[in-house]
Every structure is written in structure tokens, then in C-alpha cells.
C-alpha positions as a Markdown table, in Angstrom:
| # | Residue | x | y | z |
|---|---|---|---|---|
| 1 | Met | 69.3 | 260.7 | 51.5 |
| 2 | Ala | 66.8 | 262.5 | 53.4 |
| 3 | Lys | 63.3 | 261.7 | 53.2 |
| 4 | Thr | 61.3 | 264.1 | 51.3 |
| 5 | Lys | 58.3 | 265.3 | 52.5 |
| 6 | Thr | 54.9 | 265.3 | 50.5 |
| 7 | Asp | 52.5 | 268.2 | 49.8 |
| 8 | Leu | 50.2 | 266.4 | 52.1 |
| 9 | Ser | 52.1 | 266.2 | 55.0 |
| 10 | Ala | 52.9 | 270.0 | 54.7 |
| 11 | Ala | 49.3 | 270.5 | 54.5 |
| 12 | Leu | 48.0 | 268.0 | 57.5 |
| 13 | Thr | 51.0 | 270.3 | 59.7 |
| 14 | Gly | 49.6 | 273.5 | 58.6 |
| 15 | Phe | 46.0 | 272.1 | 59.5 |
| 16 | Ile | 47.0 | 271.0 | 62.7 |
| 17 | Leu | 48.8 | 273.7 | 63.7 |
| 18 | Gly | 46.5 | 276.3 | 63.0 |
| 19 | Ala | 44.0 | 274.3 | 64.8 |
| 20 | Val | 46.0 | 274.6 | 67.7 |
| 21 | Val | 46.7 | 278.3 | 67.4 |
| 22 | Leu | 42.9 | 278.9 | 66.6 |
| 23 | Phe | 41.7 | 276.6 | 69.9 |
| 24 | Leu | 44.3 | 278.5 | 71.9 |
| 25 | Val | 43.0 | 282.1 | 70.6 |
| 26 | Val | 39.4 | 281.0 | 71.5 |
| 27 | Thr | 40.3 | 279.7 | 74.9 |
| 28 | Thr | 42.3 | 283.0 | 76.1 |
| 29 | Ile | 39.4 | 285.2 | 74.7 |
| 30 | Val | 36.8 | 283.2 | 77.0 |
| 31 | Ile | 39.1 | 283.2 | 79.8 |
| 32 | Leu | 39.6 | 287.1 | 79.7 |
| 33 | Thr | 35.9 | 287.5 | 79.2 |
| 34 | Asn | 35.3 | 285.5 | 82.1 |
| 35 | Ala | 37.7 | 287.3 | 84.2 |
| 36 | Lys | 36.4 | 291.0 | 83.2 |
| 37 | Tyr | 32.6 | 289.5 | 84.1 |
| 38 | Arg | 33.5 | 287.4 | 86.9 |
| 39 | Asn | 32.1 | 290.1 | 89.7 |
| 40 | Glu | 29.0 | 291.0 | 87.8 |
| 41 | Ala | 25.3 | 289.7 | 89.3 |
| 42 | Ala | 23.8 | 287.4 | 86.7 |
| 43 | Ala | 20.6 | 288.9 | 85.3 |
| 44 | Glu | 17.7 | 287.6 | 85.8 |
| 45 | Ala | 16.1 | 285.5 | 82.6 |
| 46 | Lys | 13.4 | 287.2 | 81.0 |
| 47 | His | 11.0 | 284.8 | 78.7 |
């Protein structure tokens, strides 16, 4: 007989996959933003 998955197993799987996807999306946004502004001169800080 096959082992049945519990709701906790499904929840943890979804949580982990969601966290990985969110990490990849945020990392992609940061990389694309850095690539867009790579040739820009840094602005002088004003205090």
C-alpha cells in the first residue's frame, strides 16, 4: 500500500516551493535593476 501524504506534508511542500520561487523572483529583479543602472554615475550623498 502506498504511503499517504498528510496535509502537513503538502503545506510544507507548498511553503518551501513558494519561498524558493519568491527568492528567485526577487533575485531576478535585483539583477535586472543592477544591470539597468550599471553605467550610471553614483549620486553624491546629501545629509
